[in-house]
mmCIF file of the protein (N, C-alpha, C, O) and its ligand, coordinates in Angstrom:
data_MODEL
# 
_entry.id   MODEL 
# 
loop_
_entity.id 
_entity.type 
_entity.pdbx_number_of_molecules 
1 polymer     1 
2 non-polymer 1 
# 
_entity_poly.entity_id                      1 
_entity_poly.type                           'polypeptide(L)' 
_entity_poly.nstd_linkage                   no 
_entity_poly.nstd_monomer                   no 
_entity_poly.pdbx_seq_one_letter_code       MTRMTRKCPICGKPRSAEHTPFCSTRCKDRDLVRWLDDGYALPGPPALDEEEGKA 
_entity_poly.pdbx_seq_one_letter_code_can   MTRMTRKCPICGKPRSAEHTPFCSTRCKDRDLVRWLDDGYALPGPPALDEEEGKA 
_entity_poly.pdbx_strand_id                 A 
# 
loop_
_entity_poly_seq.entity_id 
_entity_poly_seq.num 
_entity_poly_seq.mon_id 
_entity_poly_seq.hetero 
1 1  MET n 
1 2  THR n 
1 3  ARG n 
1 4  MET n 
1 5  THR n 
1 6  ARG n 
1 7  LYS n 
1 8  CYS n 
1 9  PRO n 
1 10 ILE n 
1 11 CYS n 
1 12 GLY n 
1 13 LYS n 
1 14 PRO n 
1 15 ARG n 
1 16 SER n 
1 17 ALA n 
1 18 GLU n 
1 19 HIS n 
1 20 THR n 
1 21 PRO n 
1 22 PHE n 
1 23 CYS n 
1 24 SER n 
1 25 THR n 
1 26 ARG n 
1 27 CYS n 
1 28 LYS n 
1 29 ASP n 
1 30 ARG n 
1 31 ASP n 
1 32 LEU n 
1 33 VAL n 
1 34 ARG n 
1 35 TRP n 
1 36 LEU n 
1 37 ASP n 
1 38 ASP n 
1 39 GLY n 
1 40 TYR n 
1 41 ALA n 
1 42 LEU n 
1 43 PRO n 
1 44 GLY n 
1 45 PRO n 
1 46 PRO n 
1 47 ALA n 
1 48 LEU n 
1 49 ASP n 
1 50 GLU n 
1 51 GLU n 
1 52 GLU n 
1 53 GLY n 
1 54 LYS n 
1 55 ALA n 
# 
loop_
_struct_asym.id 
_struct_asym.entity_id 
A 1 
B 2 
# 
loop_
_chem_comp.id 
_chem_comp.type 
_chem_comp.mon_nstd_flag 
ALA 'L-peptide linking' y 
ARG 'L-peptide linking' y 
ASP 'L-peptide linking' y 
CYS 'L-peptide linking' y 
GLU 'L-peptide linking' y 
GLY 'peptide linking'   y 
HIS 'L-peptide linking' y 
ILE 'L-peptide linking' y 
LEU 'L-peptide linking' y 
LYS 'L-peptide linking' y 
MET 'L-peptide linking' y 
PHE 'L-peptide linking' y 
PRO 'L-peptide linking' y 
SER 'L-peptide linking' y 
THR 'L-peptide linking' y 
TRP 'L-peptide linking' y 
TYR 'L-peptide linking' y 
VAL 'L-peptide linking' y 
ZN  non-polymer         . 
# 
_pdbx_entity_nonpoly.entity_id   2 
_pdbx_entity_nonpoly.name        ? 
_pdbx_entity_nonpoly.comp_id     ZN 
# 
_pdbx_nonpoly_scheme.asym_id         B 
_pdbx_nonpoly_scheme.entity_id       2 
_pdbx_nonpoly_scheme.mon_id          ZN 
_pdbx_nonpoly_scheme.ndb_seq_num     1 
_pdbx_nonpoly_scheme.pdb_seq_num     101 
_pdbx_nonpoly_scheme.auth_seq_num    101 
_pdbx_nonpoly_scheme.pdb_mon_id      ZN 
_pdbx_nonpoly_scheme.auth_mon_id     ZN 
_pdbx_nonpoly_scheme.pdb_strand_id   A 
_pdbx_nonpoly_scheme.pdb_ins_code    . 
# 
loop_
_atom_site.group_PDB 
_atom_site.id 
_atom_site.type_symbol 
_atom_site.label_atom_id 
_atom_site.label_alt_id 
_atom_site.label_comp_id 
_atom_site.label_asym_id 
_atom_site.label_entity_id 
_atom_site.label_seq_id 
_atom_site.pdbx_PDB_ins_code 
_atom_site.Cartn_x 
_atom_site.Cartn_y 
_atom_site.Cartn_z 
_atom_site.occupancy 
_atom_site.B_iso_or_equiv 
_atom_site.pdbx_formal_charge 
_atom_site.auth_seq_id 
_atom_site.auth_comp_id 
_atom_site.auth_asym_id 
_atom_site.auth_atom_id 
_atom_site.pdbx_PDB_model_num 
ATOM   1   N  N  . MET A 1 1  ? -10.679 -12.733 19.440  1.00 0.00 ? 1   MET A N  1 
ATOM   2   C  CA . MET A 1 1  ? -10.712 -12.339 18.029  1.00 0.00 ? 1   MET A CA 1 
ATOM   3   C  C  . MET A 1 1  ? -11.877 -11.385 17.783  1.00 0.00 ? 1   MET A C  1 
ATOM   4   O  O  . MET A 1 1  ? -13.027 -11.809 17.668  1.00 0.00 ? 1   MET A O  1 
ATOM   5   N  N  . THR A 1 2  ? -11.569 -10.112 17.705  1.00 0.00 ? 2   THR A N  1 
ATOM   6   C  CA . THR A 1 2  ? -12.639 -9.125  17.550  1.00 0.00 ? 2   THR A CA 1 
ATOM   7   C  C  . THR A 1 2  ? -12.413 -8.323  16.282  1.00 0.00 ? 2   THR A C  1 
ATOM   8   O  O  . THR A 1 2  ? -11.415 -7.614  16.154  1.00 0.00 ? 2   THR A O  1 
ATOM   9   N  N  . ARG A 1 3  ? -13.320 -8.436  15.370  1.00 0.00 ? 3   ARG A N  1 
ATOM   10  C  CA . ARG A 1 3  ? -13.167 -7.714  14.098  1.00 0.00 ? 3   ARG A CA 1 
ATOM   11  C  C  . ARG A 1 3  ? -13.376 -6.220  14.285  1.00 0.00 ? 3   ARG A C  1 
ATOM   12  O  O  . ARG A 1 3  ? -13.006 -5.419  13.428  1.00 0.00 ? 3   ARG A O  1 
ATOM   13  N  N  . MET A 1 4  ? -13.970 -5.856  15.410  1.00 0.00 ? 4   MET A N  1 
ATOM   14  C  CA . MET A 1 4  ? -14.222 -4.443  15.652  1.00 0.00 ? 4   MET A CA 1 
ATOM   15  C  C  . MET A 1 4  ? -12.928 -3.700  15.965  1.00 0.00 ? 4   MET A C  1 
ATOM   16  O  O  . MET A 1 4  ? -12.820 -2.498  15.721  1.00 0.00 ? 4   MET A O  1 
ATOM   17  N  N  . THR A 1 5  ? -11.956 -4.414  16.500  1.00 0.00 ? 5   THR A N  1 
ATOM   18  C  CA . THR A 1 5  ? -10.689 -3.785  16.842  1.00 0.00 ? 5   THR A CA 1 
ATOM   19  C  C  . THR A 1 5  ? -9.905  -3.469  15.577  1.00 0.00 ? 5   THR A C  1 
ATOM   20  O  O  . THR A 1 5  ? -9.441  -4.380  14.891  1.00 0.00 ? 5   THR A O  1 
ATOM   21  N  N  . ARG A 1 6  ? -9.759  -2.238  15.276  1.00 0.00 ? 6   ARG A N  1 
ATOM   22  C  CA . ARG A 1 6  ? -9.077  -1.852  14.052  1.00 0.00 ? 6   ARG A CA 1 
ATOM   23  C  C  . ARG A 1 6  ? -7.693  -1.337  14.386  1.00 0.00 ? 6   ARG A C  1 
ATOM   24  O  O  . ARG A 1 6  ? -7.516  -0.460  15.232  1.00 0.00 ? 6   ARG A O  1 
ATOM   25  N  N  . LYS A 1 7  ? -6.723  -1.903  13.700  1.00 0.00 ? 7   LYS A N  1 
ATOM   26  C  CA . LYS A 1 7  ? -5.343  -1.521  13.981  1.00 0.00 ? 7   LYS A CA 1 
ATOM   27  C  C  . LYS A 1 7  ? -4.711  -0.855  12.774  1.00 0.00 ? 7   LYS A C  1 
ATOM   28  O  O  . LYS A 1 7  ? -5.144  -1.033  11.635  1.00 0.00 ? 7   LYS A O  1 
ATOM   29  N  N  . CYS A 1 8  ? -3.691  -0.096  13.056  1.00 0.00 ? 8   CYS A N  1 
ATOM   30  C  CA . CYS A 1 8  ? -2.894  0.505   12.001  1.00 0.00 ? 8   CYS A CA 1 
ATOM   31  C  C  . CYS A 1 8  ? -2.203  -0.609  11.226  1.00 0.00 ? 8   CYS A C  1 
ATOM   32  O  O  . CYS A 1 8  ? -1.507  -1.419  11.838  1.00 0.00 ? 8   CYS A O  1 
ATOM   33  N  N  . PRO A 1 9  ? -2.365  -0.686  9.907   1.00 0.00 ? 9   PRO A N  1 
ATOM   34  C  CA . PRO A 1 9  ? -1.773  -1.761  9.103   1.00 0.00 ? 9   PRO A CA 1 
ATOM   35  C  C  . PRO A 1 9  ? -0.253  -1.676  9.049   1.00 0.00 ? 9   PRO A C  1 
ATOM   36  O  O  . PRO A 1 9  ? 0.403   -2.629  8.626   1.00 0.00 ? 9   PRO A O  1 
ATOM   37  N  N  . ILE A 1 10 ? 0.304   -0.576  9.461   1.00 0.00 ? 10  ILE A N  1 
ATOM   38  C  CA . ILE A 1 10 ? 1.751   -0.407  9.393   1.00 0.00 ? 10  ILE A CA 1 
ATOM   39  C  C  . ILE A 1 10 ? 2.421   -0.902  10.660  1.00 0.00 ? 10  ILE A C  1 
ATOM   40  O  O  . ILE A 1 10 ? 3.343   -1.715  10.592  1.00 0.00 ? 10  ILE A O  1 
ATOM   41  N  N  . CYS A 1 11 ? 1.977   -0.429  11.813  1.00 0.00 ? 11  CYS A N  1 
ATOM   42  C  CA . CYS A 1 11 ? 2.677   -0.750  13.049  1.00 0.00 ? 11  CYS A CA 1 
ATOM   43  C  C  . CYS A 1 11 ? 1.806   -1.589  13.984  1.00 0.00 ? 11  CYS A C  1 
ATOM   44  O  O  . CYS A 1 11 ? 2.311   -2.115  14.975  1.00 0.00 ? 11  CYS A O  1 
ATOM   45  N  N  . GLY A 1 12 ? 0.515   -1.726  13.694  1.00 0.00 ? 12  GLY A N  1 
ATOM   46  C  CA . GLY A 1 12 ? -0.333  -2.582  14.520  1.00 0.00 ? 12  GLY A CA 1 
ATOM   47  C  C  . GLY A 1 12 ? -0.917  -1.888  15.731  1.00 0.00 ? 12  GLY A C  1 
ATOM   48  O  O  . GLY A 1 12 ? -1.631  -2.515  16.513  1.00 0.00 ? 12  GLY A O  1 
ATOM   49  N  N  . LYS A 1 13 ? -0.634  -0.621  15.905  1.00 0.00 ? 13  LYS A N  1 
ATOM   50  C  CA . LYS A 1 13 ? -1.210  0.105   17.030  1.00 0.00 ? 13  LYS A CA 1 
ATOM   51  C  C  . LYS A 1 13 ? -2.650  0.486   16.705  1.00 0.00 ? 13  LYS A C  1 
ATOM   52  O  O  . LYS A 1 13 ? -3.038  0.533   15.537  1.00 0.00 ? 13  LYS A O  1 
ATOM   53  N  N  . PRO A 1 14 ? -3.430  0.755   17.729  1.00 0.00 ? 14  PRO A N  1 
ATOM   54  C  CA . PRO A 1 14 ? -4.804  1.202   17.494  1.00 0.00 ? 14  PRO A CA 1 
ATOM   55  C  C  . PRO A 1 14 ? -4.814  2.456   16.632  1.00 0.00 ? 14  PRO A C  1 
ATOM   56  O  O  . PRO A 1 14 ? -4.086  3.413   16.894  1.00 0.00 ? 14  PRO A O  1 
ATOM   57  N  N  . ARG A 1 15 ? -5.649  2.436   15.601  1.00 0.00 ? 15  ARG A N  1 
ATOM   58  C  CA . ARG A 1 15 ? -5.642  3.564   14.679  1.00 0.00 ? 15  ARG A CA 1 
ATOM   59  C  C  . ARG A 1 15 ? -6.296  4.796   15.285  1.00 0.00 ? 15  ARG A C  1 
ATOM   60  O  O  . ARG A 1 15 ? -7.109  4.701   16.205  1.00 0.00 ? 15  ARG A O  1 
ATOM   61  N  N  . SER A 1 16 ? -5.935  5.915   14.769  1.00 0.00 ? 16  SER A N  1 
ATOM   62  C  CA . SER A 1 16 ? -6.486  7.165   15.254  1.00 0.00 ? 16  SER A CA 1 
ATOM   63  C  C  . SER A 1 16 ? -7.624  7.608   14.348  1.00 0.00 ? 16  SER A C  1 
ATOM   64  O  O  . SER A 1 16 ? -7.568  7.420   13.132  1.00 0.00 ? 16  SER A O  1 
ATOM   65  N  N  . ALA A 1 17 ? -8.638  8.187   14.933  1.00 0.00 ? 17  ALA A N  1 
ATOM   66  C  CA . ALA A 1 17 ? -9.778  8.646   14.148  1.00 0.00 ? 17  ALA A CA 1 
ATOM   67  C  C  . ALA A 1 17 ? -9.352  9.745   13.180  1.00 0.00 ? 17  ALA A C  1 
ATOM   68  O  O  . ALA A 1 17 ? -9.933  9.908   12.108  1.00 0.00 ? 17  ALA A O  1 
ATOM   69  N  N  . GLU A 1 18 ? -8.335  10.487  13.576  1.00 0.00 ? 18  GLU A N  1 
ATOM   70  C  CA . GLU A 1 18 ? -7.852  11.569  12.725  1.00 0.00 ? 18  GLU A CA 1 
ATOM   71  C  C  . GLU A 1 18 ? -7.125  11.053  11.501  1.00 0.00 ? 18  GLU A C  1 
ATOM   72  O  O  . GLU A 1 18 ? -7.235  11.616  10.412  1.00 0.00 ? 18  GLU A O  1 
ATOM   73  N  N  . HIS A 1 19 ? -6.375  9.966   11.694  1.00 0.00 ? 19  HIS A N  1 
ATOM   74  C  CA . HIS A 1 19 ? -5.504  9.478   10.617  1.00 0.00 ? 19  HIS A CA 1 
ATOM   75  C  C  . HIS A 1 19 ? -5.956  8.127   10.088  1.00 0.00 ? 19  HIS A C  1 
ATOM   76  O  O  . HIS A 1 19 ? -5.179  7.439   9.426   1.00 0.00 ? 19  HIS A O  1 
ATOM   77  N  N  . THR A 1 20 ? -7.190  7.731   10.361  1.00 0.00 ? 20  THR A N  1 
ATOM   78  C  CA . THR A 1 20 ? -7.671  6.440   9.899   1.00 0.00 ? 20  THR A CA 1 
ATOM   79  C  C  . THR A 1 20 ? -7.376  6.228   8.422   1.00 0.00 ? 20  THR A C  1 
ATOM   80  O  O  . THR A 1 20 ? -7.508  7.185   7.659   1.00 0.00 ? 20  THR A O  1 
ATOM   81  N  N  . PRO A 1 21 ? -6.983  5.033   7.960   1.00 0.00 ? 21  PRO A N  1 
ATOM   82  C  CA . PRO A 1 21 ? -6.893  3.819   8.783   1.00 0.00 ? 21  PRO A CA 1 
ATOM   83  C  C  . PRO A 1 21 ? -5.562  3.663   9.487   1.00 0.00 ? 21  PRO A C  1 
ATOM   84  O  O  . PRO A 1 21 ? -5.220  2.556   9.903   1.00 0.00 ? 21  PRO A O  1 
ATOM   85  N  N  . PHE A 1 22 ? -4.819  4.706   9.631   1.00 0.00 ? 22  PHE A N  1 
ATOM   86  C  CA . PHE A 1 22 ? -3.514  4.606   10.276  1.00 0.00 ? 22  PHE A CA 1 
ATOM   87  C  C  . PHE A 1 22 ? -3.563  5.259   11.647  1.00 0.00 ? 22  PHE A C  1 
ATOM   88  O  O  . PHE A 1 22 ? -4.555  5.887   12.018  1.00 0.00 ? 22  PHE A O  1 
ATOM   89  N  N  . CYS A 1 23 ? -2.464  5.100   12.402  1.00 0.00 ? 23  CYS A N  1 
ATOM   90  C  CA . CYS A 1 23 ? -2.431  5.639   13.754  1.00 0.00 ? 23  CYS A CA 1 
ATOM   91  C  C  . CYS A 1 23 ? -1.840  7.033   13.754  1.00 0.00 ? 23  CYS A C  1 
ATOM   92  O  O  . CYS A 1 23 ? -2.005  7.781   14.718  1.00 0.00 ? 23  CYS A O  1 
ATOM   93  N  N  . SER A 1 24 ? -1.153  7.388   12.682  1.00 0.00 ? 24  SER A N  1 
ATOM   94  C  CA . SER A 1 24 ? -0.514  8.698   12.649  1.00 0.00 ? 24  SER A CA 1 
ATOM   95  C  C  . SER A 1 24 ? -0.136  9.040   11.218  1.00 0.00 ? 24  SER A C  1 
ATOM   96  O  O  . SER A 1 24 ? -0.161  8.183   10.335  1.00 0.00 ? 24  SER A O  1 
ATOM   97  N  N  . THR A 1 25 ? 0.211   10.287  11.000  1.00 0.00 ? 25  THR A N  1 
ATOM   98  C  CA . THR A 1 25 ? 0.629   10.692  9.655   1.00 0.00 ? 25  THR A CA 1 
ATOM   99  C  C  . THR A 1 25 ? 1.910   9.982   9.256   1.00 0.00 ? 25  THR A C  1 
ATOM   100 O  O  . THR A 1 25 ? 2.159   9.752   8.073   1.00 0.00 ? 25  THR A O  1 
ATOM   101 N  N  . ARG A 1 26 ? 2.721   9.637   10.246  1.00 0.00 ? 26  ARG A N  1 
ATOM   102 C  CA . ARG A 1 26 ? 3.975   8.948   9.943   1.00 0.00 ? 26  ARG A CA 1 
ATOM   103 C  C  . ARG A 1 26 ? 3.700   7.605   9.278   1.00 0.00 ? 26  ARG A C  1 
ATOM   104 O  O  . ARG A 1 26 ? 4.328   7.263   8.276   1.00 0.00 ? 26  ARG A O  1 
ATOM   105 N  N  . CYS A 1 27 ? 2.764   6.849   9.835   1.00 0.00 ? 27  CYS A N  1 
ATOM   106 C  CA . CYS A 1 27 ? 2.444   5.549   9.257   1.00 0.00 ? 27  CYS A CA 1 
ATOM   107 C  C  . CYS A 1 27 ? 1.764   5.730   7.909   1.00 0.00 ? 27  CYS A C  1 
ATOM   108 O  O  . CYS A 1 27 ? 1.942   4.911   7.007   1.00 0.00 ? 27  CYS A O  1 
ATOM   109 N  N  . LYS A 1 28 ? 0.999   6.778   7.770   1.00 0.00 ? 28  LYS A N  1 
ATOM   110 C  CA . LYS A 1 28 ? 0.349   7.068   6.499   1.00 0.00 ? 28  LYS A CA 1 
ATOM   111 C  C  . LYS A 1 28 ? 1.407   7.256   5.411   1.00 0.00 ? 28  LYS A C  1 
ATOM   112 O  O  . LYS A 1 28 ? 1.283   6.722   4.309   1.00 0.00 ? 28  LYS A O  1 
ATOM   113 N  N  . ASP A 1 29 ? 2.435   8.013   5.734   1.00 0.00 ? 29  ASP A N  1 
ATOM   114 C  CA . ASP A 1 29 ? 3.525   8.231   4.778   1.00 0.00 ? 29  ASP A CA 1 
ATOM   115 C  C  . ASP A 1 29 ? 4.263   6.937   4.489   1.00 0.00 ? 29  ASP A C  1 
ATOM   116 O  O  . ASP A 1 29 ? 4.636   6.668   3.347   1.00 0.00 ? 29  ASP A O  1 
ATOM   117 N  N  . ARG A 1 30 ? 4.472   6.143   5.517   1.00 0.00 ? 30  ARG A N  1 
ATOM   118 C  CA . ARG A 1 30 ? 5.199   4.891   5.315   1.00 0.00 ? 30  ARG A CA 1 
ATOM   119 C  C  . ARG A 1 30 ? 4.436   3.968   4.377   1.00 0.00 ? 30  ARG A C  1 
ATOM   120 O  O  . ARG A 1 30 ? 5.039   3.267   3.564   1.00 0.00 ? 30  ARG A O  1 
ATOM   121 N  N  . ASP A 1 31 ? 3.120   3.967   4.487   1.00 0.00 ? 31  ASP A N  1 
ATOM   122 C  CA . ASP A 1 31 ? 2.321   3.119   3.608   1.00 0.00 ? 31  ASP A CA 1 
ATOM   123 C  C  . ASP A 1 31 ? 2.460   3.578   2.164   1.00 0.00 ? 31  ASP A C  1 
ATOM   124 O  O  . ASP A 1 31 ? 2.561   2.759   1.251   1.00 0.00 ? 31  ASP A O  1 
ATOM   125 N  N  . LEU A 1 32 ? 2.465   4.874   1.965   1.00 0.00 ? 32  LEU A N  1 
ATOM   126 C  CA . LEU A 1 32 ? 2.605   5.416   0.613   1.00 0.00 ? 32  LEU A CA 1 
ATOM   127 C  C  . LEU A 1 32 ? 3.956   5.034   0.038   1.00 0.00 ? 32  LEU A C  1 
ATOM   128 O  O  . LEU A 1 32 ? 4.048   4.607   -1.113  1.00 0.00 ? 32  LEU A O  1 
ATOM   129 N  N  . VAL A 1 33 ? 5.003   5.186   0.833   1.00 0.00 ? 33  VAL A N  1 
ATOM   130 C  CA . VAL A 1 33 ? 6.354   4.837   0.380   1.00 0.00 ? 33  VAL A CA 1 
ATOM   131 C  C  . VAL A 1 33 ? 6.421   3.361   0.033   1.00 0.00 ? 33  VAL A C  1 
ATOM   132 O  O  . VAL A 1 33 ? 7.067   2.974   -0.941  1.00 0.00 ? 33  VAL A O  1 
ATOM   133 N  N  . ARG A 1 34 ? 5.760   2.546   0.823   1.00 0.00 ? 34  ARG A N  1 
ATOM   134 C  CA . ARG A 1 34 ? 5.797   1.111   0.567   1.00 0.00 ? 34  ARG A CA 1 
ATOM   135 C  C  . ARG A 1 34 ? 5.185   0.800   -0.791  1.00 0.00 ? 34  ARG A C  1 
ATOM   136 O  O  . ARG A 1 34 ? 5.704   -0.033  -1.534  1.00 0.00 ? 34  ARG A O  1 
ATOM   137 N  N  . TRP A 1 35 ? 4.094   1.460   -1.111  1.00 0.00 ? 35  TRP A N  1 
ATOM   138 C  CA . TRP A 1 35 ? 3.443   1.232   -2.414  1.00 0.00 ? 35  TRP A CA 1 
ATOM   139 C  C  . TRP A 1 35 ? 4.353   1.666   -3.546  1.00 0.00 ? 35  TRP A C  1 
ATOM   140 O  O  . TRP A 1 35 ? 4.467   0.972   -4.557  1.00 0.00 ? 35  TRP A O  1 
ATOM   141 N  N  . LEU A 1 36 ? 5.000   2.807   -3.383  1.00 0.00 ? 36  LEU A N  1 
ATOM   142 C  CA . LEU A 1 36 ? 5.902   3.276   -4.426  1.00 0.00 ? 36  LEU A CA 1 
ATOM   143 C  C  . LEU A 1 36 ? 7.046   2.304   -4.606  1.00 0.00 ? 36  LEU A C  1 
ATOM   144 O  O  . LEU A 1 36 ? 7.448   2.014   -5.733  1.00 0.00 ? 36  LEU A O  1 
ATOM   145 N  N  . ASP A 1 37 ? 7.579   1.792   -3.493  1.00 0.00 ? 37  ASP A N  1 
ATOM   146 C  CA . ASP A 1 37 ? 8.673   0.836   -3.576  1.00 0.00 ? 37  ASP A CA 1 
ATOM   147 C  C  . ASP A 1 37 ? 8.245   -0.397  -4.349  1.00 0.00 ? 37  ASP A C  1 
ATOM   148 O  O  . ASP A 1 37 ? 9.006   -0.912  -5.169  1.00 0.00 ? 37  ASP A O  1 
ATOM   149 N  N  . ASP A 1 38 ? 7.035   -0.876  -4.096  1.00 0.00 ? 38  ASP A N  1 
ATOM   150 C  CA . ASP A 1 38 ? 6.543   -2.055  -4.799  1.00 0.00 ? 38  ASP A CA 1 
ATOM   151 C  C  . ASP A 1 38 ? 6.493   -1.793  -6.301  1.00 0.00 ? 38  ASP A C  1 
ATOM   152 O  O  . ASP A 1 38 ? 6.842   -2.662  -7.101  1.00 0.00 ? 38  ASP A O  1 
ATOM   153 N  N  . GLY A 1 39 ? 6.060   -0.600  -6.677  1.00 0.00 ? 39  GLY A N  1 
ATOM   154 C  CA . GLY A 1 39 ? 5.952   -0.269  -8.089  1.00 0.00 ? 39  GLY A CA 1 
ATOM   155 C  C  . GLY A 1 39 ? 7.308   -0.290  -8.760  1.00 0.00 ? 39  GLY A C  1 
ATOM   156 O  O  . GLY A 1 39 ? 7.454   -0.803  -9.870  1.00 0.00 ? 39  GLY A O  1 
ATOM   157 N  N  . TYR A 1 40 ? 8.306   0.274   -8.080  1.00 0.00 ? 40  TYR A N  1 
ATOM   158 C  CA . TYR A 1 40 ? 9.640   0.305   -8.666  1.00 0.00 ? 40  TYR A CA 1 
ATOM   159 C  C  . TYR A 1 40 ? 10.261  -1.085  -8.714  1.00 0.00 ? 40  TYR A C  1 
ATOM   160 O  O  . TYR A 1 40 ? 11.122  -1.361  -9.548  1.00 0.00 ? 40  TYR A O  1 
ATOM   161 N  N  . ALA A 1 41 ? 9.819   -1.955  -7.816  1.00 0.00 ? 41  ALA A N  1 
ATOM   162 C  CA . ALA A 1 41 ? 10.443  -3.272  -7.709  1.00 0.00 ? 41  ALA A CA 1 
ATOM   163 C  C  . ALA A 1 41 ? 9.939   -4.212  -8.796  1.00 0.00 ? 41  ALA A C  1 
ATOM   164 O  O  . ALA A 1 41 ? 10.565  -5.240  -9.056  1.00 0.00 ? 41  ALA A O  1 
ATOM   165 N  N  . LEU A 1 42 ? 8.824   -3.881  -9.435  1.00 0.00 ? 42  LEU A N  1 
ATOM   166 C  CA . LEU A 1 42 ? 8.270   -4.761  -10.449 1.00 0.00 ? 42  LEU A CA 1 
ATOM   167 C  C  . LEU A 1 42 ? 9.261   -4.932  -11.611 1.00 0.00 ? 42  LEU A C  1 
ATOM   168 O  O  . LEU A 1 42 ? 9.748   -3.941  -12.155 1.00 0.00 ? 42  LEU A O  1 
ATOM   169 N  N  . PRO A 1 43 ? 9.552   -6.146  -11.983 1.00 0.00 ? 43  PRO A N  1 
ATOM   170 C  CA . PRO A 1 43 ? 10.509  -6.427  -13.041 1.00 0.00 ? 43  PRO A CA 1 
ATOM   171 C  C  . PRO A 1 43 ? 9.898   -6.314  -14.432 1.00 0.00 ? 43  PRO A C  1 
ATOM   172 O  O  . PRO A 1 43 ? 9.222   -7.232  -14.897 1.00 0.00 ? 43  PRO A O  1 
ATOM   173 N  N  . GLY A 1 44 ? 10.133  -5.209  -15.079 1.00 0.00 ? 44  GLY A N  1 
ATOM   174 C  CA . GLY A 1 44 ? 9.691   -5.042  -16.462 1.00 0.00 ? 44  GLY A CA 1 
ATOM   175 C  C  . GLY A 1 44 ? 8.209   -4.786  -16.585 1.00 0.00 ? 44  GLY A C  1 
ATOM   176 O  O  . GLY A 1 44 ? 7.403   -5.625  -16.182 1.00 0.00 ? 44  GLY A O  1 
ATOM   177 N  N  . PRO A 1 45 ? 7.827   -3.637  -17.137 1.00 0.00 ? 45  PRO A N  1 
ATOM   178 C  CA . PRO A 1 45 ? 6.414   -3.325  -17.356 1.00 0.00 ? 45  PRO A CA 1 
ATOM   179 C  C  . PRO A 1 45 ? 5.847   -4.109  -18.537 1.00 0.00 ? 45  PRO A C  1 
ATOM   180 O  O  . PRO A 1 45 ? 6.524   -4.251  -19.555 1.00 0.00 ? 45  PRO A O  1 
ATOM   181 N  N  . PRO A 1 46 ? 4.626   -4.619  -18.425 1.00 0.00 ? 46  PRO A N  1 
ATOM   182 C  CA . PRO A 1 46 ? 4.007   -5.425  -19.499 1.00 0.00 ? 46  PRO A CA 1 
ATOM   183 C  C  . PRO A 1 46 ? 3.458   -4.530  -20.595 1.00 0.00 ? 46  PRO A C  1 
ATOM   184 O  O  . PRO A 1 46 ? 2.261   -4.570  -20.878 1.00 0.00 ? 46  PRO A O  1 
ATOM   185 N  N  . ALA A 1 47 ? 4.309   -3.719  -21.220 1.00 0.00 ? 47  ALA A N  1 
ATOM   186 C  CA . ALA A 1 47 ? 3.852   -2.748  -22.201 1.00 0.00 ? 47  ALA A CA 1 
ATOM   187 C  C  . ALA A 1 47 ? 3.952   -3.309  -23.617 1.00 0.00 ? 47  ALA A C  1 
ATOM   188 O  O  . ALA A 1 47 ? 3.440   -2.702  -24.557 1.00 0.00 ? 47  ALA A O  1 
ATOM   189 N  N  . LEU A 1 48 ? 4.599   -4.450  -23.778 1.00 0.00 ? 48  LEU A N  1 
ATOM   190 C  CA . LEU A 1 48 ? 4.815   -4.987  -25.127 1.00 0.00 ? 48  LEU A CA 1 
ATOM   191 C  C  . LEU A 1 48 ? 3.730   -5.967  -25.546 1.00 0.00 ? 48  LEU A C  1 
ATOM   192 O  O  . LEU A 1 48 ? 3.760   -6.500  -26.655 1.00 0.00 ? 48  LEU A O  1 
ATOM   193 N  N  . ASP A 1 49 ? 2.767   -6.205  -24.653 1.00 0.00 ? 49  ASP A N  1 
ATOM   194 C  CA . ASP A 1 49 ? 1.726   -7.194  -24.963 1.00 0.00 ? 49  ASP A CA 1 
ATOM   195 C  C  . ASP A 1 49 ? 0.939   -6.815  -26.217 1.00 0.00 ? 49  ASP A C  1 
ATOM   196 O  O  . ASP A 1 49 ? 0.650   -7.669  -27.056 1.00 0.00 ? 49  ASP A O  1 
ATOM   197 N  N  . GLU A 1 50 ? 0.597   -5.536  -26.340 1.00 0.00 ? 50  GLU A N  1 
ATOM   198 C  CA . GLU A 1 50 ? -0.219  -5.109  -27.477 1.00 0.00 ? 50  GLU A CA 1 
ATOM   199 C  C  . GLU A 1 50 ? 0.558   -5.253  -28.782 1.00 0.00 ? 50  GLU A C  1 
ATOM   200 O  O  . GLU A 1 50 ? -0.020  -5.616  -29.807 1.00 0.00 ? 50  GLU A O  1 
ATOM   201 N  N  . GLU A 1 51 ? 1.848   -4.974  -28.759 1.00 0.00 ? 51  GLU A N  1 
ATOM   202 C  CA . GLU A 1 51 ? 2.664   -5.110  -29.957 1.00 0.00 ? 51  GLU A CA 1 
ATOM   203 C  C  . GLU A 1 51 ? 2.644   -6.562  -30.448 1.00 0.00 ? 51  GLU A C  1 
ATOM   204 O  O  . GLU A 1 51 ? 2.575   -6.821  -31.649 1.00 0.00 ? 51  GLU A O  1 
ATOM   205 N  N  . GLU A 1 52 ? 2.704   -7.483  -29.519 1.00 0.00 ? 52  GLU A N  1 
ATOM   206 C  CA . GLU A 1 52 ? 2.715   -8.901  -29.901 1.00 0.00 ? 52  GLU A CA 1 
ATOM   207 C  C  . GLU A 1 52 ? 1.401   -9.281  -30.592 1.00 0.00 ? 52  GLU A C  1 
ATOM   208 O  O  . GLU A 1 52 ? 1.396   -10.099 -31.512 1.00 0.00 ? 52  GLU A O  1 
ATOM   209 N  N  . GLY A 1 53 ? 0.300   -8.692  -30.151 1.00 0.00 ? 53  GLY A N  1 
ATOM   210 C  CA . GLY A 1 53 ? -0.991  -9.018  -30.721 1.00 0.00 ? 53  GLY A CA 1 
ATOM   211 C  C  . GLY A 1 53 ? -1.102  -8.661  -32.187 1.00 0.00 ? 53  GLY A C  1 
ATOM   212 O  O  . GLY A 1 53 ? -1.846  -9.305  -32.926 1.00 0.00 ? 53  GLY A O  1 
ATOM   213 N  N  . LYS A 1 54 ? -0.373  -7.642  -32.619 1.00 0.00 ? 54  LYS A N  1 
ATOM   214 C  CA . LYS A 1 54 ? -0.456  -7.194  -34.005 1.00 0.00 ? 54  LYS A CA 1 
ATOM   215 C  C  . LYS A 1 54 ? 0.185   -8.202  -34.970 1.00 0.00 ? 54  LYS A C  1 
ATOM   216 O  O  . LYS A 1 54 ? -0.257  -8.348  -36.110 1.00 0.00 ? 54  LYS A O  1 
ATOM   217 N  N  . ALA A 1 55 ? 1.211   -8.881  -34.510 1.00 0.00 ? 55  ALA A N  1 
ATOM   218 C  CA . ALA A 1 55 ? 1.930   -9.830  -35.355 1.00 0.00 ? 55  ALA A CA 1 
ATOM   219 C  C  . ALA A 1 55 ? 1.003   -10.982 -35.722 1.00 0.00 ? 55  ALA A C  1 
ATOM   220 O  O  . ALA A 1 55 ? 1.411   -11.900 -36.434 1.00 0.00 ? 55  ALA A O  1 
HETATM 221 ZN ZN . ZN  B 2 .  ? 0.905   3.049   12.887  1.00 0.00 2 101 ZN  A ZN 1 
# 
């Protein structure tokens, strides 16, 4: 168990100094897509909270 060993969070391969914290631009793009997917997957934006406070 070595904390010094840094891996690409996408595929688990050793990360590249050029593309840190990822191993390649491909994994970098995949991480971005994953975040966007999560955003779209959220069920209903909590935008009505302020309206409720006025009542
Ligand atoms: Zn990778």
